[in-house]
C-alpha positions as CSV (number, residue, x, y, z in Angstrom):
1,M,-110.0,-61.1,43.2
2,K,-108.4,-57.7,43.0
3,T,-110.6,-55.9,45.5
4,F,-109.7,-52.3,44.7
5,A,-110.1,-52.9,40.9
6,F,-113.4,-54.6,41.5
7,I,-114.7,-51.7,43.6
8,V,-113.6,-49.2,40.9
9,V,-115.4,-51.2,38.2
10,S,-118.6,-51.5,40.2
11,L,-118.8,-47.9,41.4
12,L,-117.5,-46.3,38.2
13,S,-119.9,-48.2,35.9
14,G,-122.8,-47.2,38.2
15,A,-121.8,-43.6,38.3
16,I,-121.5,-43.3,34.5
17,A,-124.9,-45.1,33.9
18,G,-126.6,-43.1,36.6
19,T,-125.3,-39.7,35.3
20,L,-126.4,-40.7,31.8
21,L,-129.9,-41.5,33.2
22,G,-130.1,-38.1,34.8
23,L,-129.1,-36.4,31.6
24,V,-131.5,-38.4,29.4
25,N,-134.3,-37.8,31.8
26,Q,-133.9,-34.1,31.2
27,I,-135.0,-34.7,27.6
28,I,-137.4,-37.6,27.9
29,V,-139.1,-37.5,31.3
30,E,-138.8,-33.9,32.6
31,P,-141.1,-32.4,29.9
32,F,-143.9,-34.6,31.2
33,I,-143.2,-33.5,34.8
34,D,-143.3,-29.9,33.7
35,R,-146.7,-30.5,32.1
36,A,-148.0,-32.2,35.2
37,I,-146.8,-29.5,37.5
38,G,-148.3,-26.8,35.2
39,F,-151.6,-28.7,35.1
40,E,-151.8,-28.9,38.9
41,A,-150.7,-25.2,39.3
42,Q,-153.5,-24.1,36.9
43,K,-156.0,-26.1,38.8
44,D,-154.9,-24.5,42.1
45,I,-155.2,-21.0,40.5
46,A,-158.6,-21.8,39.1
47,S,-159.8,-22.8,42.6
48,G,-158.5,-19.5,44.1
49,G,-155.1,-20.7,45.3
50,A,-152.0,-18.6,45.2
51,V,-149.2,-20.0,43.0
52,D,-145.9,-18.1,42.4
53,L,-145.0,-19.3,38.9
54,N,-141.6,-17.5,38.9
55,E,-140.6,-19.2,42.2
56,Q,-141.9,-22.6,40.8
57,S,-139.8,-22.1,37.7
58,H,-136.7,-21.3,39.7
59,Y,-137.2,-24.3,41.9
60,R,-137.7,-26.6,38.9
61,M,-134.4,-25.5,37.5
62,W,-132.5,-26.5,40.7
63,Q,-134.6,-29.7,40.8
64,K,-133.4,-30.7,37.4
65,I,-129.8,-30.1,38.2
66,G,-130.3,-32.1,41.4
67,E,-131.8,-35.0,39.4
68,I,-128.5,-35.4,37.6
69,V,-126.5,-35.6,40.9
70,A,-129.2,-37.9,42.3
71,G,-128.8,-40.1,39.2
72,T,-125.1,-40.4,39.8
73,I,-125.6,-41.4,43.4
74,Y,-128.4,-43.8,42.5
75,G,-126.3,-45.4,39.8
76,T,-123.3,-45.8,42.1
77,S,-125.4,-47.6,44.7
78,L,-126.9,-50.0,42.1
79,G,-123.5,-50.5,40.5
80,A,-122.2,-51.7,43.9
81,L,-125.2,-54.1,44.1
82,V,-124.7,-55.4,40.5
83,G,-121.0,-55.9,41.4
84,I,-121.7,-58.0,44.5
85,V,-124.3,-60.2,42.7
86,F,-122.0,-60.5,39.6
87,A,-119.1,-61.7,41.8
88,Y,-121.2,-64.6,43.2
89,T,-122.9,-65.5,39.9
90,R,-120.4,-64.8,37.1
91,N,-119.4,-68.4,36.5
92,R,-123.1,-69.5,36.3
93,L,-124.4,-66.7,34.1
94,P,-125.0,-67.4,30.4
95,G,-122.9,-65.5,27.9
96,S,-119.6,-65.9,26.1
97,N,-118.0,-62.9,27.8
98,N,-118.4,-60.8,30.9
99,Q,-120.2,-58.0,29.1
100,K,-122.9,-60.3,27.9
101,K,-123.1,-61.9,31.4
102,A,-123.4,-58.5,33.0
103,V,-126.1,-57.3,30.6
104,I,-128.1,-60.5,31.3
105,L,-127.7,-60.0,35.0
106,A,-128.7,-56.3,34.8
107,G,-131.8,-57.3,32.8
108,V,-132.9,-59.8,35.5
109,M,-132.4,-57.1,38.2
110,F,-134.3,-54.6,36.1
111,F,-137.2,-57.0,36.0
112,V,-137.1,-58.0,39.6
113,L,-136.2,-54.6,41.2
114,F,-138.0,-52.1,38.9
115,L,-140.5,-53.6,36.5
116,I,-142.4,-55.9,38.9
117,P,-142.8,-53.1,41.5
118,A,-143.7,-50.6,38.8
119,L,-146.5,-52.9,37.5
120,K,-148.1,-52.8,40.9
121,Y,-147.4,-49.2,41.7
122,P,-146.7,-47.3,38.4
123,P,-144.5,-44.2,38.6
124,N,-146.3,-40.9,38.9
125,P,-145.0,-37.4,38.4
126,P,-144.0,-35.5,41.6
127,A,-147.1,-33.3,41.3
128,V,-149.4,-36.3,41.7
129,G,-150.4,-37.6,45.1
130,N,-151.6,-36.3,48.4
131,P,-148.6,-35.2,50.6
132,S,-150.3,-36.8,53.6
133,T,-150.1,-40.3,52.1
134,I,-146.5,-40.1,50.8
135,Y,-145.0,-42.3,53.6
136,Y,-147.8,-44.8,53.2
137,R,-147.2,-45.0,49.5
138,E,-143.5,-45.4,50.1
139,I,-144.1,-48.3,52.5
140,L,-146.3,-50.0,49.9
141,Y,-143.7,-49.6,47.2
142,I,-140.9,-50.8,49.4
143,A,-143.0,-53.8,50.4
144,I,-143.5,-55.1,46.8
145,L,-139.9,-54.3,46.1
146,A,-138.7,-56.3,49.1
147,I,-141.0,-59.2,48.3
148,S,-139.8,-59.4,44.7
149,G,-136.1,-58.9,45.5
150,L,-135.9,-61.2,48.5
151,T,-138.0,-63.9,46.8
152,S,-135.7,-63.9,43.8
153,L,-132.6,-64.0,46.1
154,V,-133.9,-67.0,48.1
155,L,-134.9,-68.9,45.0
156,A,-131.5,-68.1,43.4
157,I,-129.7,-69.5,46.4
158,S,-132.0,-72.6,46.4
159,Y,-131.4,-73.0,42.7
160,R,-127.6,-73.3,43.2
161,R,-128.0,-75.9,46.0
162,L,-130.5,-78.1,44.1
163,S,-127.9,-79.1,41.5
164,G,-129.4,-82.5,41.0
165,F,-133.0,-81.4,40.8
166,R,-133.9,-81.5,37.1
167,S,-137.3,-79.7,37.4
168,K,-135.8,-76.6,39.1
169,N,-135.8,-74.6,35.8
170,I,-139.6,-74.8,35.9
171,I,-140.2,-74.9,39.7
172,M,-138.2,-71.8,40.7
173,P,-139.8,-69.4,38.2
174,L,-143.2,-70.8,39.0
175,L,-142.6,-70.2,42.8
176,Y,-141.5,-66.7,42.1
177,A,-144.6,-66.0,40.0
178,I,-146.9,-67.5,42.7
179,I,-145.3,-65.5,45.5
180,V,-145.3,-62.2,43.6
181,S,-148.9,-62.7,42.3
182,A,-150.0,-63.3,45.9
183,A,-148.3,-60.1,46.9
184,Y,-150.1,-58.2,44.1
185,L,-153.4,-59.5,45.3
186,M,-152.8,-58.8,49.0
187,L,-151.2,-55.4,48.9
188,P,-153.6,-52.5,48.6
189,S,-153.7,-50.2,45.6
190,N,-152.4,-46.7,45.5
191,P,-154.8,-44.7,47.7
192,D,-154.4,-41.4,45.7
193,E,-156.8,-40.4,42.9
194,I,-155.1,-39.6,39.6
195,T,-156.4,-36.2,38.4
196,L,-154.0,-35.7,35.5
197,P,-155.1,-36.4,31.9
198,N,-154.7,-40.1,30.9
199,D,-152.5,-39.4,28.0
200,L,-150.1,-37.4,30.2
201,M,-149.9,-40.1,32.8
202,T,-149.4,-42.9,30.2
203,N,-146.7,-41.0,28.4
204,F,-144.9,-40.2,31.6
205,R,-145.0,-43.8,32.7
206,V,-143.8,-45.1,29.4
207,A,-141.0,-42.6,29.3
208,S,-140.0,-43.5,32.9
209,V,-139.9,-47.2,32.2
210,T,-137.9,-46.6,28.9
211,T,-135.2,-44.6,30.6
212,M,-134.9,-47.0,33.5
213,A,-134.6,-49.9,31.0
214,M,-131.9,-47.9,29.2
215,F,-130.1,-47.3,32.5
216,W,-130.0,-51.0,33.5
217,V,-128.7,-52.0,30.0
218,L,-126.1,-49.3,30.1
219,L,-125.1,-50.4,33.6
220,G,-124.6,-54.0,32.6
221,A,-122.8,-53.1,29.4
222,I,-120.4,-50.6,31.0
223,F,-119.8,-52.9,34.0
224,G,-119.1,-55.8,31.7
225,S,-116.8,-53.8,29.5
226,L,-114.8,-52.5,32.4
227,Y,-114.7,-55.9,34.0
228,D,-113.3,-57.4,30.7
229,A,-110.8,-54.6,30.4
230,I,-109.5,-54.6,34.0
231,K,-110.1,-58.3,34.8
232,P,-110.4,-57.9,38.6
233,H,-111.0,-61.6,39.0
234,E,-107.5,-62.4,37.8
235,T,-104.9,-62.5,40.6
236,S,-101.3,-61.4,40.0
237,K,-98.9,-64.2,39.4
238,L,-95.6,-64.2,41.3
239,V,-92.6,-64.7,39.1
240,S,-89.6,-66.4,40.7
241,H,-86.1,-65.4,39.6
């Protein structure tokens, strides 16, 4: 394994996918956030509160720029994670080339690390939620994320070791479903009341899931393409003269 080449493939693919996520969110997700913030601002004004709309607009401009930078950082970190998992599972992943293998792996990680937690705690616009409960809500989200991720990791390791166990293709997914379902039932719901219109919330959540799905597919495709092009798994051969 050519370590430097492998690190470049992992981090570069994540940075590209994350930057594209930040850019696409400007078009697909940010309009719903603007509507949500505007709705909450009008509600504050109607109740007698003071809202500086010019300052809010200026802040939102910098926030949108920051989202692109944050997307790059976010993508880089997940690119590193995909790279580590891919290095250990490449020979066992289905697919005729590394790009297909990487896309399949990214799809599994999207399901385990994003979709499952999002089904329990759907994404909300930044304007939604009581500031006093933000740490509690973060703990709940991290809890379901950790349960889903660690369960899949333990079962994947067990799957590899149970090479002679024929029923593992059924038992392992069933165990994952049982553990995650138990977590869904045991963990409390989001404590904050949703005051935004239902159509706005639904559209925001659909847009968020769509762009995240796009991100994971892009991450897998870019990682696999770079991996096939650079071939970090191939060691240099010494030629004797």
